RONURO-398785 format. One record per residue: residue in three letters; chain; x, z, y of N, C-alpha, C, O in turn. Coordinates in nm, 3 decimals, padded with zeros to 5 digits. Atoms other than C-alpha are relative to their C-alpha. Example, Ala and Ser with C-alpha at 12.3 -4.5 7.8 and 13.67 -1.06 7.14 Angstrom:
BEGIN
<r residu="ALA" chaine="A" n_c1="00.089" n_c3="00.000" n_c2="-00.119" ca_c1="01.230" ca_c3="00.780" ca_c2="-00.450" c_c1="00.090" c_c3="00.000" c_c2="00.120" o_c1="00.194" o_c3="00.066" o_c2="00.118"/>
<r residu="SER" chaine="A" n_c1="-00.082" n_c3="-00.006" n_c2="-00.119" ca_c1="01.367" ca_c3="00.714" ca_c2="-00.106" c_c1="-00.077" c_c3="00.073" c_c2="00.109" o_c1="-00.026" o_c3="00.090" o_c2="00.220"/>
% end
This chain:
BEGIN
<r residu="MET" chaine="A" n_c1="-00.115" n_c3="00.064" n_c2="-00.059" ca_c1="-00.396" ca_c3="-00.599" ca_c2="01.876" c_c1="00.116" c_c3="00.098" c_c2="00.002" o_c1="00.117" o_c3="00.193" o_c2="00.080"/>
<r residu="ASP" chaine="A" n_c1="-00.113" n_c3="-00.091" n_c2="00.012" ca_c1="-00.072" ca_c3="-00.433" ca_c2="01.782" c_c1="00.095" c_c3="-00.008" c_c2="00.118" o_c1="00.171" o_c3="00.086" o_c2="00.142"/>
<r residu="ASP" chaine="A" n_c1="-00.096" n_c3="00.014" n_c2="-00.108" ca_c1="00.117" ca_c3="-00.566" ca_c2="02.084" c_c1="-00.045" c_c3="00.065" c_c2="00.131" o_c1="00.031" o_c3="00.066" o_c2="00.227"/>
<r residu="VAL" chaine="A" n_c1="00.049" n_c3="-00.068" n_c2="-00.121" ca_c1="-00.098" ca_c3="-00.378" ca_c2="02.340" c_c1="00.012" c_c3="00.151" c_c2="-00.022" o_c1="-00.047" o_c3="00.204" o_c2="-00.116"/>
<r residu="PRO" chaine="A" n_c1="-00.011" n_c3="-00.146" n_c2="00.015" ca_c1="00.000" ca_c3="-00.012" ca_c2="02.389" c_c1="-00.136" c_c3="00.067" c_c2="00.014" o_c1="-00.220" o_c3="00.023" o_c2="00.093"/>
<r residu="ASN" chaine="A" n_c1="00.127" n_c3="-00.072" n_c2="-00.004" ca_c1="-00.285" ca_c3="00.233" ca_c2="02.332" c_c1="-00.033" c_c3="00.049" c_c2="00.140" o_c1="-00.148" o_c3="00.038" o_c2="00.184"/>
<r residu="ALA" chaine="A" n_c1="00.025" n_c3="-00.053" n_c2="-00.135" ca_c1="-00.244" ca_c3="00.388" ca_c2="02.677" c_c1="-00.046" c_c3="-00.111" c_c2="00.095" o_c1="-00.132" o_c3="-00.088" o_c2="00.180"/>
<r residu="ALA" chaine="A" n_c1="00.039" n_c3="00.112" n_c2="-00.087" ca_c1="-00.272" ca_c3="00.047" ca_c2="02.844" c_c1="-00.143" c_c3="-00.044" c_c2="-00.029" o_c1="-00.218" o_c3="-00.074" o_c2="00.064"/>
<r residu="ALA" chaine="A" n_c1="00.137" n_c3="00.039" n_c2="00.036" ca_c1="-00.591" ca_c3="-00.038" ca_c2="02.652" c_c1="-00.101" c_c3="00.102" c_c2="00.051" o_c1="-00.207" o_c3="00.065" o_c2="00.102"/>
<r residu="ILE" chaine="A" n_c1="00.090" n_c3="-00.105" n_c2="-00.050" ca_c1="-00.749" ca_c3="00.297" ca_c2="02.741" c_c1="-00.011" c_c3="-00.008" c_c2="00.152" o_c1="-00.120" o_c3="00.002" o_c2="00.207"/>
<r residu="ASN" chaine="A" n_c1="00.001" n_c3="00.010" n_c2="-00.146" ca_c1="-00.649" ca_c3="00.260" ca_c2="03.106" c_c1="-00.086" c_c3="-00.118" c_c2="00.045" o_c1="-00.161" o_c3="-00.105" o_c2="00.141"/>
<r residu="GLU" chaine="A" n_c1="00.082" n_c3="00.117" n_c2="-00.037" ca_c1="-00.807" ca_c3="-00.087" ca_c2="03.120" c_c1="-00.149" c_c3="00.029" c_c2="-00.018" o_c1="-00.230" o_c3="-00.008" o_c2="00.066"/>
<r residu="ALA" chaine="A" n_c1="00.141" n_c3="-00.035" n_c2="00.023" ca_c1="-01.132" ca_c3="00.043" ca_c2="02.969" c_c1="-00.051" c_c3="00.094" c_c2="00.107" o_c1="-00.164" o_c3="00.080" o_c2="00.155"/>
<r residu="VAL" chaine="A" n_c1="00.040" n_c3="-00.095" n_c2="-00.104" ca_c1="-01.141" ca_c3="00.329" ca_c2="03.219" c_c1="-00.015" c_c3="-00.071" c_c2="00.134" o_c1="-00.111" o_c3="-00.045" o_c2="00.207"/>
<r residu="GLU" chaine="A" n_c1="00.009" n_c3="00.074" n_c2="-00.127" ca_c1="-01.073" ca_c3="00.096" ca_c2="03.512" c_c1="-00.126" c_c3="-00.086" c_c2="00.004" o_c1="-00.192" o_c3="-00.095" o_c2="00.108"/>
<r residu="LEU" chaine="A" n_c1="00.124" n_c3="00.079" n_c2="00.005" ca_c1="-01.358" ca_c3="-00.133" ca_c2="03.400" c_c1="-00.123" c_c3="00.088" c_c2="00.018" o_c1="-00.217" o_c3="00.052" o_c2="00.088"/>
<r residu="ALA" chaine="A" n_c1="00.114" n_c3="-00.091" n_c2="-00.008" ca_c1="-01.593" ca_c3="00.163" ca_c2="03.361" c_c1="-00.020" c_c3="00.052" c_c2="00.143" o_c1="-00.133" o_c3="00.079" o_c2="00.184"/>
<r residu="LYS" chaine="A" n_c1="00.010" n_c3="-00.052" n_c2="-00.137" ca_c1="-01.515" ca_c3="00.281" ca_c2="03.715" c_c1="-00.090" c_c3="-00.089" c_c2="00.087" o_c1="-00.153" o_c3="-00.039" o_c2="00.180"/>
<r residu="GLY" chaine="A" n_c1="00.081" n_c3="00.090" n_c2="-00.079" ca_c1="-01.692" ca_c3="-00.026" ca_c2="03.851" c_c1="-00.147" c_c3="00.005" c_c2="-00.033" o_c1="-00.230" o_c3="-00.044" o_c2="00.045"/>
<r residu="TYR" chaine="A" n_c1="00.139" n_c3="00.003" n_c2="00.045" ca_c1="-02.013" ca_c3="00.035" ca_c2="03.660" c_c1="-00.063" c_c3="00.137" c_c2="-00.021" o_c1="-00.186" o_c3="00.149" o_c2="-00.023"/>
<r residu="GLU" chaine="A" n_c1="00.051" n_c3="-00.131" n_c2="00.040" ca_c1="-02.047" ca_c3="00.405" ca_c2="03.582" c_c1="00.031" c_c3="00.109" c_c2="00.102" o_c1="00.109" o_c3="00.089" o_c2="00.195"/>
<r residu="GLU" chaine="A" n_c1="-00.024" n_c3="-00.120" n_c2="-00.081" ca_c1="-02.056" ca_c3="00.748" ca_c2="03.743" c_c1="00.134" c_c3="00.062" c_c2="-00.042" o_c1="00.179" o_c3="00.040" o_c2="-00.154"/>
<r residu="PRO" chaine="A" n_c1="-00.128" n_c3="-00.062" n_c2="00.032" ca_c1="-01.729" ca_c3="00.949" ca_c2="03.757" c_c1="-00.003" c_c3="00.086" c_c2="-00.128" o_c1="00.094" o_c3="00.089" o_c2="-00.203"/>
<r residu="GLU" chaine="A" n_c1="00.011" n_c3="-00.083" n_c2="00.120" ca_c1="-01.854" ca_c3="01.188" ca_c2="03.486" c_c1="00.004" c_c3="-00.087" c_c2="-00.126" o_c1="00.063" o_c3="-00.049" o_c2="-00.227"/>
<r residu="THR" chaine="A" n_c1="00.002" n_c3="00.090" n_c2="00.115" ca_c1="-01.916" ca_c3="00.895" ca_c2="03.253" c_c1="00.138" c_c3="-00.059" c_c2="-00.024" o_c1="00.179" o_c3="-00.075" o_c2="-00.139"/>
<r residu="VAL" chaine="A" n_c1="-00.136" n_c3="00.054" n_c2="00.013" ca_c1="-01.572" ca_c3="00.750" ca_c2="03.323" c_c1="00.090" c_c3="00.103" c_c2="-00.068" o_c1="00.170" o_c3="00.068" o_c2="-00.156"/>
<r residu="ALA" chaine="A" n_c1="-00.080" n_c3="-00.106" n_c2="00.061" ca_c1="-01.414" ca_c3="01.084" ca_c2="03.233" c_c1="-00.035" c_c3="00.014" c_c2="-00.149" o_c1="00.053" o_c3="00.037" o_c2="-00.232"/>
<r residu="PHE" chaine="A" n_c1="00.044" n_c3="-00.008" n_c2="00.139" ca_c1="-01.620" ca_c3="01.093" ca_c2="02.913" c_c1="00.060" c_c3="-00.115" c_c2="-00.082" o_c1="00.110" o_c3="-00.093" o_c2="-00.192"/>
<r residu="ILE" chaine="A" n_c1="-00.056" n_c3="00.116" n_c2="00.069" ca_c1="-01.508" ca_c3="00.742" ca_c2="02.816" c_c1="00.150" c_c3="00.021" c_c2="-00.025" o_c1="00.199" o_c3="-00.005" o_c2="-00.134"/>
<r residu="ASN" chaine="A" n_c1="-00.142" n_c3="-00.028" n_c2="00.014" ca_c1="-01.146" ca_c3="00.838" ca_c2="02.878" c_c1="00.024" c_c3="00.103" c_c2="-00.111" o_c1="00.115" o_c3="00.086" o_c2="-00.192"/>
<r residu="GLY" chaine="A" n_c1="-00.016" n_c3="-00.104" n_c2="00.102" ca_c1="-01.185" ca_c3="01.151" ca_c2="02.663" c_c1="-00.028" c_c3="-00.050" c_c2="-00.140" o_c1="00.044" o_c3="-00.017" o_c2="-00.234"/>
<r residu="VAL" chaine="A" n_c1="00.036" n_c3="00.053" n_c2="00.133" ca_c1="-01.354" ca_c3="00.969" ca_c2="02.376" c_c1="00.110" c_c3="-00.091" c_c2="-00.052" o_c1="00.152" o_c3="-00.080" o_c2="-00.168"/>
<r residu="LEU" chaine="A" n_c1="-00.103" n_c3="00.094" n_c2="00.043" ca_c1="-01.095" ca_c3="00.692" ca_c2="02.365" c_c1="00.132" c_c3="00.072" c_c2="-00.030" o_c1="00.200" o_c3="00.039" o_c2="-00.126"/>
<r residu="GLY" chaine="A" n_c1="-00.122" n_c3="-00.077" n_c2="00.025" ca_c1="-00.806" ca_c3="00.939" ca_c2="02.393" c_c1="-00.008" c_c3="00.078" c_c2="-00.130" o_c1="00.089" o_c3="00.084" o_c2="-00.205"/>
<r residu="SER" chaine="A" n_c1="00.018" n_c3="-00.074" n_c2="00.126" ca_c1="-00.947" ca_c3="01.151" ca_c2="02.110" c_c1="00.008" c_c3="-00.093" c_c2="-00.120" o_c1="00.065" o_c3="-00.058" o_c2="-00.223"/>
<r residu="PHE" chaine="A" n_c1="-00.005" n_c3="00.097" n_c2="00.109" ca_c1="-00.992" ca_c3="00.844" ca_c2="01.896" c_c1="00.144" c_c3="-00.038" c_c2="-00.031" o_c1="00.184" o_c3="-00.041" o_c2="-00.147"/>
<r residu="VAL" chaine="A" n_c1="-00.139" n_c3="00.040" n_c2="00.023" ca_c1="-00.632" ca_c3="00.738" ca_c2="01.944" c_c1="00.078" c_c3="00.114" c_c2="-00.065" o_c1="00.155" o_c3="00.092" o_c2="-00.158"/>
<r residu="ARG" chaine="A" n_c1="-00.072" n_c3="-00.114" n_c2="00.058" ca_c1="-00.501" ca_c3="01.087" ca_c2="01.870" c_c1="-00.045" c_c3="00.029" c_c2="-00.142" o_c1="00.036" o_c3="00.071" o_c2="-00.225"/>
<r residu="GLY" chaine="A" n_c1="00.052" n_c3="-00.034" n_c2="00.131" ca_c1="-00.726" ca_c3="01.130" ca_c2="01.568" c_c1="00.008" c_c3="-00.109" c_c2="-00.103" o_c1="00.015" o_c3="-00.080" o_c2="-00.223"/>
<r residu="GLU" chaine="A" n_c1="00.004" n_c3="00.111" n_c2="00.095" ca_c1="-00.724" ca_c3="00.785" ca_c2="01.411" c_c1="00.129" c_c3="-00.080" c_c2="-00.004" o_c1="00.179" o_c3="-00.109" o_c2="-00.113"/>
<r residu="VAL" chaine="A" n_c1="-00.113" n_c3="00.091" n_c2="-00.004" ca_c1="-00.428" ca_c3="00.580" ca_c2="01.523" c_c1="00.131" c_c3="00.072" c_c2="-00.027" o_c1="00.212" o_c3="00.024" o_c2="-00.106"/>
<r residu="GLU" chaine="A" n_c1="-00.126" n_c3="-00.069" n_c2="00.015" ca_c1="-00.148" ca_c3="00.834" ca_c2="01.544" c_c1="00.026" c_c3="00.049" c_c2="-00.142" o_c1="00.139" o_c3="00.036" o_c2="-00.189"/>
<r residu="PRO" chaine="A" n_c1="-00.028" n_c3="-00.039" n_c2="00.139" ca_c1="-00.193" ca_c3="00.977" ca_c2="01.189" c_c1="00.040" c_c3="-00.119" c_c2="-00.087" o_c1="00.124" o_c3="-00.105" o_c2="-00.176"/>
<r residu="GLU" chaine="A" n_c1="-00.038" n_c3="00.118" n_c2="00.076" ca_c1="-00.172" ca_c3="00.623" ca_c2="01.051" c_c1="00.145" c_c3="-00.036" c_c2="00.029" o_c1="00.220" o_c3="-00.071" o_c2="-00.062"/>
<r residu="ALA" chaine="A" n_c1="-00.137" n_c3="00.031" n_c2="-00.037" ca_c1="00.150" ca_c3="00.563" ca_c2="01.243" c_c1="00.097" c_c3="00.100" c_c2="-00.062" o_c1="00.204" o_c3="00.063" o_c2="-00.108"/>
<r residu="GLU" chaine="A" n_c1="-00.085" n_c3="-00.102" n_c2="00.061" ca_c1="00.294" ca_c3="00.893" ca_c2="01.119" c_c1="00.014" c_c3="-00.024" c_c2="-00.149" o_c1="00.122" o_c3="-00.005" o_c2="-00.204"/>
<r residu="ALA" chaine="A" n_c1="-00.006" n_c3="00.027" n_c2="00.144" ca_c1="00.207" ca_c3="00.802" ca_c2="00.760" c_c1="00.091" c_c3="-00.119" c_c2="-00.029" o_c1="00.167" o_c3="-00.117" o_c2="-00.126"/>
<r residu="GLU" chaine="A" n_c1="-00.088" n_c3="00.114" n_c2="00.018" ca_c1="00.380" ca_c3="00.466" ca_c2="00.797" c_c1="00.145" c_c3="00.039" c_c2="00.021" o_c1="00.233" o_c3="-00.005" o_c2="-00.054"/>
<r residu="GLU" chaine="A" n_c1="-00.136" n_c3="-00.045" n_c2="-00.025" ca_c1="00.689" ca_c3="00.633" ca_c2="00.943" c_c1="00.050" c_c3="00.084" c_c2="-00.116" o_c1="00.165" o_c3="00.069" o_c2="-00.158"/>
<r residu="ALA" chaine="A" n_c1="-00.040" n_c3="-00.087" n_c2="00.111" ca_c1="00.697" ca_c3="00.891" ca_c2="00.663" c_c1="00.031" c_c3="-00.082" c_c2="-00.124" o_c1="00.127" o_c3="-00.053" o_c2="-00.195"/>
<r residu="SER" chaine="A" n_c1="-00.025" n_c3="00.082" n_c2="00.118" ca_c1="00.673" ca_c3="00.625" ca_c2="00.393" c_c1="00.126" c_c3="-00.084" c_c2="00.017" o_c1="00.194" o_c3="-00.114" o_c2="-00.081"/>
<r residu="ALA" chaine="A" n_c1="-00.120" n_c3="00.078" n_c2="-00.026" ca_c1="00.950" ca_c3="00.424" ca_c2="00.559" c_c1="00.125" c_c3="00.087" c_c2="-00.013" o_c1="00.231" o_c3="00.038" o_c2="-00.052"/>
<r residu="GLU" chaine="A" n_c1="-00.114" n_c3="-00.090" n_c2="00.005" ca_c1="01.177" ca_c3="00.729" ca_c2="00.574" c_c1="00.020" c_c3="00.062" c_c2="-00.138" o_c1="00.129" o_c3="00.113" o_c2="-00.166"/>
<r residu="ALA" chaine="A" n_c1="-00.009" n_c3="-00.062" n_c2="00.131" ca_c1="01.106" ca_c3="00.850" ca_c2="00.219" c_c1="00.102" c_c3="-00.075" c_c2="-00.086" o_c1="00.104" o_c3="-00.198" o_c2="-00.085"/>
<r residu="PRO" chaine="A" n_c1="-00.097" n_c3="00.067" n_c2="00.087" ca_c1="01.389" ca_c3="00.782" ca_c2="-00.028" c_c1="-00.070" c_c3="-00.070" c_c2="-00.114" o_c1="-00.176" o_c3="-00.027" o_c2="-00.160"/>
<r residu="ALA" chaine="A" n_c1="00.057" n_c3="00.075" n_c2="00.111" ca_c1="01.320" ca_c3="00.530" ca_c2="-00.298" c_c1="00.007" c_c3="00.084" c_c2="-00.126" o_c1="00.104" o_c3="00.158" o_c2="-00.147"/>
<r residu="ASP" chaine="A" n_c1="00.002" n_c3="-00.075" n_c2="00.125" ca_c1="01.224" ca_c3="00.680" ca_c2="-00.633" c_c1="00.111" c_c3="-00.051" c_c2="-00.091" o_c1="00.129" o_c3="-00.172" o_c2="-00.109"/>
<r residu="GLU" chaine="A" n_c1="-00.104" n_c3="00.038" n_c2="00.093" ca_c1="01.511" ca_c3="00.684" ca_c2="-00.875" c_c1="-00.063" c_c3="-00.018" c_c2="-00.137" o_c1="-00.154" o_c3="00.056" o_c2="-00.173"/>
<r residu="PRO" chaine="A" n_c1="00.056" n_c3="00.019" n_c2="00.134" ca_c1="01.440" ca_c3="00.550" ca_c2="-01.223" c_c1="00.030" c_c3="00.122" c_c2="-00.087" o_c1="00.133" o_c3="00.187" o_c2="-00.074"/>
<r residu="GLU" chaine="A" n_c1="-00.018" n_c3="-00.114" n_c2="00.090" ca_c1="01.395" ca_c3="00.813" ca_c2="-01.489" c_c1="00.113" c_c3="-00.029" c_c2="-00.096" o_c1="00.129" o_c3="-00.141" o_c2="-00.145"/>
<r residu="GLN" chaine="A" n_c1="-00.109" n_c3="00.015" n_c2="00.095" ca_c1="01.696" ca_c3="00.871" ca_c2="-01.707" c_c1="-00.046" c_c3="00.058" c_c2="-00.131" o_c1="-00.092" o_c3="00.172" o_c2="-00.138"/>
<r residu="THR" chaine="A" n_c1="00.039" n_c3="-00.045" n_c2="00.133" ca_c1="01.624" ca_c3="00.895" ca_c2="-02.075" c_c1="00.125" c_c3="00.029" c_c2="-00.080" o_c1="00.225" o_c3="-00.042" o_c2="-00.068"/>
<r residu="PRO" chaine="A" n_c1="-00.117" n_c3="-00.032" n_c2="00.085" ca_c1="01.862" ca_c3="01.059" ca_c2="-02.321" c_c1="00.024" c_c3="-00.114" c_c2="-00.098" o_c1="-00.070" o_c3="-00.178" o_c2="-00.147"/>
<r residu="GLU" chaine="A" n_c1="-00.035" n_c3="00.105" n_c2="00.094" ca_c1="02.048" ca_c3="00.815" ca_c2="-02.540" c_c1="-00.019" c_c3="00.048" c_c2="-00.143" o_c1="-00.007" o_c3="00.167" o_c2="-00.171"/>
<r residu="ASN" chaine="A" n_c1="00.015" n_c3="-00.024" n_c2="00.143" ca_c1="01.983" ca_c3="00.795" ca_c2="-02.914" c_c1="-00.110" c_c3="00.102" c_c2="-00.031" o_c1="-00.104" o_c3="00.168" o_c2="-00.135"/>
<r residu="GLY" chaine="A" n_c1="00.114" n_c3="-00.087" n_c2="00.025" ca_c1="01.663" ca_c3="00.998" ca_c2="-02.884" c_c1="00.030" c_c3="00.147" c_c2="00.011" o_c1="-00.057" o_c3="00.229" o_c2="-00.019"/>
<r residu="ALA" chaine="A" n_c1="-00.036" n_c3="-00.141" n_c2="-00.014" ca_c1="01.848" ca_c3="01.324" ca_c2="-02.816" c_c1="-00.068" c_c3="00.054" c_c2="00.125" o_c1="-00.080" o_c3="-00.014" o_c2="00.227"/>
<r residu="GLU" chaine="A" n_c1="00.065" n_c3="-00.063" n_c2="-00.115" ca_c1="01.671" ca_c3="01.566" ca_c2="-02.587" c_c1="00.101" c_c3="00.085" c_c2="00.074" o_c1="00.195" o_c3="00.137" o_c2="00.015"/>
<r residu="ALA" chaine="A" n_c1="-00.092" n_c3="-00.077" n_c2="-00.082" ca_c1="01.844" ca_c3="01.742" ca_c2="-02.302" c_c1="-00.030" c_c3="00.146" c_c2="-00.008" o_c1="00.038" o_c3="00.227" o_c2="00.055"/>
% end
């Protein structure tokens, strides 16, 4: 779901875990989800931003009449 911020999704998972798990387990869940977002989601977003900012490739210019430069 692209419309849900990562921090909000992690916070909801942690809040749910608080009702069922020990505090150490809740901290572990928070750490795993945070690491996943930093390691998997953010590099993809950075790659998309870089490709959007990259200038379009200019077509190659060939010498006219077969002359070489």
